C-alpha positions in Angstrom: 48.7 -25.7 -15.5 48.4 -27.8 -12.4 44.7 -27.5 -12.4 44.5 -29.4 -15.6 46.2 -32.5 -14.0 43.8 -32.8 -11.0 41.5 -35.5 -12.6 41.8 -39.0 -10.9 40.4 -42.2 -12.4 38.1 -44.5 -10.4 40.7 -47.2 -10.7 43.3 -45.1 -9.0 40.9 -44.2 -6.2 40.3 -47.9 -5.6 44.0 -48.5 -5.4 44.4 -45.8 -2.8 41.6 -47.4 -0.7 43.2 -50.8 -0.9 46.5 -49.3 0.3 44.8 -47.6 3.3 43.3 -51.0 4.3 46.6 -52.7 4.1 48.3 -49.9 6.1 46.0 -50.6 9.1 44.2 -48.1 11.4 45.6 -44.5 11.8 46.9 -44.0 15.3 46.2 -40.5 16.7 48.8 -38.8 19.0 47.5 -38.4 22.6 48.9 -36.1 25.2 47.5 -36.7 28.7 46.3 -33.6 30.5 48.8 -32.2 33.0 47.7 -32.2 36.6 46.4 -28.8 37.7 45.1 -27.2 40.9 42.8 -24.3 41.8 44.5 -21.9 44.2 42.8 -19.5 46.5 44.6 -17.0 48.7 43.3 -14.6 51.3 45.5 -12.0 52.9 44.3 -9.7 55.7 46.5 -6.8 56.7 46.3 -4.1 59.4 49.0 -1.5 59.7 49.9 2.0 60.9 52.6 4.6 60.3 54.0 7.7 61.9 56.1 10.3 60.1 57.5 13.1 62.2 59.5 16.2 61.3 59.8 19.7 62.8 56.1 20.4 61.9 55.0 17.5 64.1 53.7 14.0 63.6 51.5 12.7 60.8 49.8 9.4 61.9 48.0 6.9 59.6 46.2 3.6 59.9 45.0 1.2 57.2 43.4 -2.2 56.8 42.4 -4.3 53.8 41.8 -7.8 52.5 43.2 -9.3 49.3 41.4 -12.2 47.6 43.4 -14.0 44.9 42.2 -16.9 42.7 44.1 -18.8 40.1 45.1 -22.1 38.6 48.5 -23.8 38.4 49.6 -26.7 36.2 52.3 -29.2 36.7 55.3 -28.3 34.4 58.0 -30.9 34.8 59.6 -30.2 38.2 57.8 -26.8 38.6 54.4 -25.2 38.2 53.0 -23.0 35.5 50.7 -20.2 36.6 47.8 -20.2 34.1 45.6 -17.3 35.1 44.6 -15.4 38.1 42.4 -12.6 39.5 42.8 -10.5 42.5 40.5 -8.2 44.4 41.2 -5.6 47.1 38.3 -5.5 49.6 37.4 -3.9 52.9 39.8 -1.0 52.3 39.9 1.3 55.3 42.4 4.1 56.0 42.9 7.4 57.8 45.6 9.9 58.5 45.8 12.9 60.9 47.8 15.9 59.8 50.8 17.5 61.7 49.6 20.2 64.1 51.8 22.9 62.5 50.5 22.4 58.9 47.5 23.2 56.8 46.8 19.5 56.3 43.5 17.9 57.2 42.2 14.6 58.5 41.9 12.0 55.8 39.6 9.0 55.6 39.4 6.0 53.3 38.0 7.9 50.3 40.8 10.5 50.4 43.5 7.9 49.6 43.7 8.0 45.8 46.4 5.2 45.7 45.6 1.7 46.9 47.8 -1.3 47.6 48.5 -3.6 44.6 49.1 -7.4 45.0 51.5 -9.3 42.8 51.5 -13.1 42.8 54.9 -13.7 41.1 55.1 -17.5 40.9 54.8 -20.8 42.7 57.9 -22.9 43.0 58.4 -26.5 43.6 61.7 -27.0 45.6 63.0 -29.5 48.2 59.7 -31.4 48.2 57.9 -28.2 49.1 55.6 -25.8 47.2 56.6 -22.2 47.9 54.6 -19.0 47.1 56.3 -15.8 46.0 54.3 -12.6 46.3 54.8 -8.9 47.1 52.7 -5.7 47.2 53.1 -2.2 46.0 52.4 0.5 48.5 52.4 4.3 47.9 54.1 7.4 49.3 53.3 8.4 52.9 52.2 10.6 54.4 49.4 11.3 52.0 49.0 14.8 53.4 51.3 17.4 51.9 54.9 17.0 53.1 58.4 17.8 52.0 59.4 14.3 53.1 57.9 11.1 51.8 58.5 7.4 52.6 57.3 4.4 50.7 54.6 2.5 52.5 55.9 -1.1 53.1 53.3 -3.9 52.7 53.5 -7.6 53.2 55.7 -9.8 51.0 56.9 -13.4 51.1 60.4 -14.4 52.0 63.0 -13.8 49.3 60.3 -12.4 47.0 61.3 -11.4 43.4 59.3 -8.2 43.3 61.8 -5.5 42.3 59.9 -2.7 44.2 59.5 -4.6 47.4 61.2 -3.5 50.7 64.9 -4.8 50.6 65.4 -7.3 53.4 61.8 -7.2 54.4 62.1 -10.4 56.5 64.8 -8.9 58.7 62.2 -6.7 60.4 59.6 -9.4 61.2 58.8 -9.3 64.9 56.8 -12.5 65.1 55.8 -15.4 63.0 57.2 -16.1 59.5 56.6 -14.9 56.0 57.9 -18.2 54.5 54.8 -19.4 52.7 55.4 -23.1 51.9 53.4 -26.4 51.9 54.5 -30.0 51.6 54.5 -30.9 47.9 52.9 -34.3 48.6 50.0 -32.6 50.5 49.4 -30.2 47.6 49.4 -32.9 44.9 47.2 -35.2 46.8 45.0 -32.3 47.9 42.8 -30.6 48.8 44.9 -28.8 51.4 44.6 -25.5 53.3 47.1 -23.7 55.5 47.2 -20.5 57.5 50.2 -18.2 58.1 50.6 -15.0 60.2 53.4 -12.5 61.0 54.1 -9.1 62.4 56.5 -6.5 60.9 58.0 -3.3 62.2 60.7 -0.9 61.1 61.9 2.6 62.2 63.6 4.9 59.7 65.5 8.1 60.2 66.5 10.5 57.5 69.0 13.4 57.9 67.9 16.3 55.8 69.6 19.7 55.5 67.5 21.4 58.2 65.8 18.5 60.0 65.9 14.9 61.1 62.9 13.1 59.7 61.5 10.0 61.5 59.2 7.3 60.1 57.9 4.3 61.9 55.8 1.6 60.2 54.3 -1.6 61.3 51.7 -4.1 60.1 50.2 -7.5 60.9 49.4 -10.0 58.2 47.2 -13.1 58.2 47.3 -15.3 55.1 45.3 -18.4 54.2 46.1 -20.4 51.1 44.3 -23.5 49.7 45.1 -25.9 46.8 42.3 -28.1 45.3 42.8 -30.5 42.4 41.1 -29.2 39.3 38.7 -31.6 37.4 40.4 -33.2 34.4 39.3 -31.9 31.0 
């Protein structure tokens, strides 16, 4: 058996030691740490909507703040998103019912669904760092209705979120949702930049017995900062 052949003489051990001395010092492979940055994003949103059918208008308002924190790491020509955390804060909402319904006035606590923030990725392109994000809304009005529309919430230009409003940027009324910073400024950091835009869209839907109207608008103010992370 192999176990019976595991004895080694003292002379053979000395020979091994001499060979190691002749071979020189063992060189350990070393991989330098990749540059990384702490990222913080704050998004403040205020919006309203109005859905109207033959029963009358249902009008809603909402406001909230998203705080997102994460870390990115240089990955060749791009950036790798390592981890993140997001918090929805300062949630406020209300909705008034249509006059000809049994609905009721709703306040913040009556909204079971809340906005959800998705930070999809950070892209290095054309000497810029671009942020890609979107948000999930919920069906409106929240009061009972035969007709529902998806609540549209802020998104970055050309976002990759499948559920985001198609062509969101076409309805921006002021400012821009193109969230980008010079790559040189980010990598030399720290750097901080603010963005703001307004958005509005009117929809009409022809139903069998009614024309349903929905108007939505919101204003978004976003601040993002990049700070070089300490080397490990």
